[in-house]
C-alpha positions in Angstrom: 0.0 0.0 0.0 2.9 2.3 0.7 4.0 2.3 -3.0 0.4 2.8 -4.1 0.0 5.9 -1.9 3.3 7.3 -3.2 2.1 7.0 -6.8 -1.4 8.3 -6.0 0.0 11.3 -4.2 1.7 12.5 -7.4 -1.8 12.8 -9.0 -2.8 15.7 -6.7 -0.1 18.2 -7.7 -0.5 17.1 -11.3 -4.2 17.9 -11.2 -3.5 21.2 -9.5 -0.9 22.1 -12.2 -3.5 21.2 -14.9 -6.0 23.5 -13.2 -3.6 26.4 -12.9 -2.3 25.9 -16.5 -5.8 26.9 -17.7 -5.1 30.5 -16.4 -1.6 30.9 -17.9 -1.8 33.7 -20.5 -0.5 33.2 -24.0 3.0 34.3 -24.8 2.7 38.1 -25.6 5.7 37.8 -28.0 4.0 35.1 -29.9 0.8 37.1 -30.0 2.7 40.2 -31.3 4.4 38.0 -34.0 0.9 36.9 -35.1 -0.3 40.5 -35.4 -2.4 40.3 -32.2 -0.8 43.4 -30.7 -3.9 44.4 -28.6 -3.9 41.1 -26.7 -0.1 41.1 -26.4 -0.2 44.7 -25.0 -2.8 43.8 -22.4 -0.7 40.9 -21.1 2.5 42.9 -21.0 0.7 45.8 -19.2 -0.4 43.4 -16.5 3.3 42.3 -16.2 5.1 45.6 -16.2 2.8 48.5 -16.9 1.8 50.4 -20.1 5.3 51.9 -20.7 6.9 48.5 -20.6 4.2 47.0 -22.8 4.7 49.7 -25.5 8.5 49.3 -25.5 8.3 45.5 -25.8 5.7 45.6 -28.6 7.8 48.1 -30.5 11.0 45.9 -30.0 9.1 42.9 -31.3 7.6 44.7 -34.3 11.0 46.1 -35.2 12.7 42.8 -34.9 10.0 41.1 -37.0 10.3 43.8 -39.6 14.1 43.2 -39.9 13.5 39.4 -40.1 10.7 39.5 -42.7 13.2 39.0 -45.5 14.8 36.0 -43.8 13.4 32.5 -43.8 11.9 31.6 -40.4 14.1 29.1 -38.6 14.2 25.3 -38.7 17.0 23.0 -37.8 19.0 24.0 -40.9 19.0 27.6 -39.9 19.6 26.8 -36.2 22.8 24.9 -37.1 24.0 27.4 -39.6 27.1 29.5 -38.9 25.5 32.7 -37.5 23.8 30.7 -34.7 26.6 28.3 -33.8 27.9 30.3 -30.8 24.5 30.9 -29.2 23.5 27.3 -29.9 26.7 26.0 -28.3 26.2 28.1 -25.2 22.6 26.8 -24.9 23.5 23.2 -25.3 26.4 23.5 -22.8 24.1 25.1 -20.3 21.5 22.4 -20.7 24.0 19.5 -20.6 25.9 20.9 -17.6 22.7 21.3 -15.6 22.6 17.5 -15.5 26.3 16.5 -15.7 27.0 18.7 -12.7 25.8 15.6 -10.8 23.3 16.8 -8.3 20.4 14.8 -9.7 22.1 11.5 -8.8 21.6 12.5 -5.2 17.8 12.3 -5.8 17.9 9.3 -8.1 20.4 7.3 -6.0 19.8 8.7 -2.5 19.6 5.3 -0.9 23.0 4.3 -2.2 24.7 7.6 -1.4 23.4 7.7 2.2 24.1 4.0 2.7 27.7 4.6 1.7 27.8 7.4 4.3 26.8 5.0 7.0 23.1 5.4 7.4 20.5 2.7 8.0 17.1 2.5 6.2 15.1 4.7 8.6 17.7 7.4 8.7 18.0 7.3 4.9 14.2 7.9 4.4 14.4 10.9 6.8 17.4 12.2 4.9 15.6 11.9 1.6 12.7 13.9 2.9 15.2 16.5 4.2 16.9 16.8 0.7 13.5 17.3 -0.9 12.5 20.1 1.5 15.9 21.8 0.9 15.3 21.6 -2.8 11.9 23.4 -2.5 13.1 26.1 -0.1 16.2 27.1 -2.1 14.2 27.1 -5.4 12.3 30.0 -3.8 15.6 31.7 -3.0 16.4 31.5 -6.7 13.1 33.1 -7.6 14.0 36.1 -5.4 17.6 36.4 -6.5 17.7 35.8 -10.2 16.8 39.4 -11.1 18.9 40.9 -8.3 22.2 39.0 -8.8 21.8 38.2 -12.5 21.9 34.9 -14.3 25.6 34.7 -15.0 26.6 35.3 -11.4 24.2 32.6 -10.1 25.5 30.1 -12.7 29.1 30.9 -11.6 28.1 30.5 -7.9 26.4 27.2 -8.7 29.3 25.7 -10.7 32.0 26.9 -8.3 30.1 26.0 -5.2 29.3 22.5 -6.4 33.0 22.0 -7.4 34.1 22.8 -3.9 31.4 20.7 -2.2 31.9 17.7 -4.4 35.7 17.8 -3.9 35.2 17.8 -0.1 32.4 15.1 -0.3 34.7 12.9 -2.4 37.5 13.4 0.2 35.2 12.4 3.0 34.1 9.2 1.2 37.8 8.4 0.5 38.5 8.8 4.3 35.4 6.9 5.2 33.8 9.8 7.1 30.2 9.1 8.2 27.5 10.9 10.1 26.1 14.4 10.3 28.9 16.1 8.3 28.1 14.0 5.2 24.4 15.1 5.4 25.4 18.7 5.7 27.5 18.4 2.5 24.7 16.7 0.6 22.2 19.2 1.7 24.6 22.0 0.8 25.0 20.6 -2.7 21.2 20.4 -3.2 20.8 24.0 -1.8 23.5 25.3 -4.1 22.0 23.6 -7.1 18.4 24.6 -6.3 19.2 28.3 -6.0 21.4 28.4 -9.1 21.9 25.8 -11.9 18.5 24.1 -11.5 16.1 26.9 -12.2 18.5 29.5 -13.9 19.3 27.1 -16.7 15.7 27.2 -17.9 15.7 31.0 -17.6 18.8 31.3 -19.8 17.6 28.8 -22.4 14.4 30.9 -22.8 16.3 34.2 -23.1 19.4 33.8 -25.2 18.0 32.7 -28.6 16.7 35.1 -31.4 13.0 35.0 -32.1 13.3 33.3 -35.6 15.0 30.2 -34.2 13.9 30.4 -30.6 11.3 27.6 -30.6 13.5 25.1 -32.4 16.5 26.2 -30.3 14.7 25.7 -27.0 13.5 22.3 -28.1 17.0 21.3 -29.2 18.5 22.3 -25.8 15.7 20.6 -23.9 16.4 17.4 -25.9 20.1 17.8 -25.0 19.3 18.3 -21.3 17.2 15.1 -21.0 19.7 13.1 -23.0 22.3 14.3 -20.5 20.0 13.3 -17.7 19.7 9.8 -19.1 23.5 9.4 -19.4 24.1 10.8 -15.9 21.5 8.4 -14.4 22.8 5.4 -16.4 26.5 6.0 -15.7 26.4 6.7 -12.0 26.1 3.0 -10.9 28.9 2.1 -13.3 31.2 4.9 -12.0 30.3 4.2 -8.4 31.2 0.5 -8.8 34.4 1.1 -10.6 35.7 4.3 -9.0 33.9 4.3 -5.7 31.8 7.2 -4.3 34.9 9.4 -3.8 36.1 9.0 -7.4 32.6 9.6 -8.8 32.2 12.8 -6.9 35.7 14.0 -7.8 34.7 13.5 -11.5 31.6 15.7 -10.9 33.8 18.3 -9.2 36.0 18.4 -12.3 33.0 18.8 -14.6 31.8 21.7 -12.4 35.2 23.3 -12.5 35.2 23.1 -16.3 31.6 24.5 -16.3 32.7 27.4 -14.2 35.5 28.3 -16.6 33.1 28.1 -19.6 30.5 30.3 -18.0 33.2 32.9 -16.9 34.5 33.0 -20.5 31.4 32.6 -22.7 28.1 33.1 -20.8 26.5 36.5 -21.4 24.6 38.2 -18.7 21.0 38.4 -19.9 19.6 40.3 -17.0 17.8 43.4 -18.2 18.4 42.7 -21.9 15.8 42.2 -24.6 15.9 39.3 -27.1 16.9 41.8 -29.7 19.8 43.1 -27.7 21.1 39.6 -27.1 20.7 38.7 -30.8 23.1 41.6 -31.6 25.5 40.3 -29.0 25.5 36.6 -29.8 24.5 36.1 -33.4 27.1 36.5 -36.2 25.5 38.5 -39.0 
């Protein structure tokens, strides 16, 4: 019955999500692109006021006017030379969100906590604790993403996880058990939940030009879930061959490489329109 209740319980938030989705407004940018400026302006006014709405509608219309002579984008355009830089950035962001390793804590929590010296009852409590931490620090991300900026949060996430995983791997190597291991795991989840987890989706939605945006977001999402599959599939293999310490050191190395990439290549999208980012990232 326990397993049945666990599956049934997931139906309640799913039903709530379905109900709330009925009240989600249509994308104002899509409405403007389809010539339905009145509806788009109304939605934008509700978001940021009349001045903001007028500026956004004007930017969209100007961008569409400039792109009218160009073929609207499919995969061929997306992978063409002008968009290679921004597509590379988007795919790296998406793949890194998974390969940073935090999701293995959720998928293989029992194995991770067992290696840290916890019995079944303690493991279940720790799993609940990690879930609560994930929810709380996602709200932290909501309140900081427009204050600190996307790039800074991604750097904090990649750098913070690199340090935490390096320490976690050292603790596994030295056979450390107990409370300190839980603190490290919770810290990793908190760091991920307030940075890489949600901010990745914000960036993917912001960096691509309008004419390839839909195809680009779909491509990056495909890359993200492919990376999720490979992460989930390879963790048991790595854990068996290298041990927990070696596995988390590999994730620490990946996070370090991600930090370097973000520092060198990731643009700050805070306060910039899609048209401004297109001028910055697309080779004409």
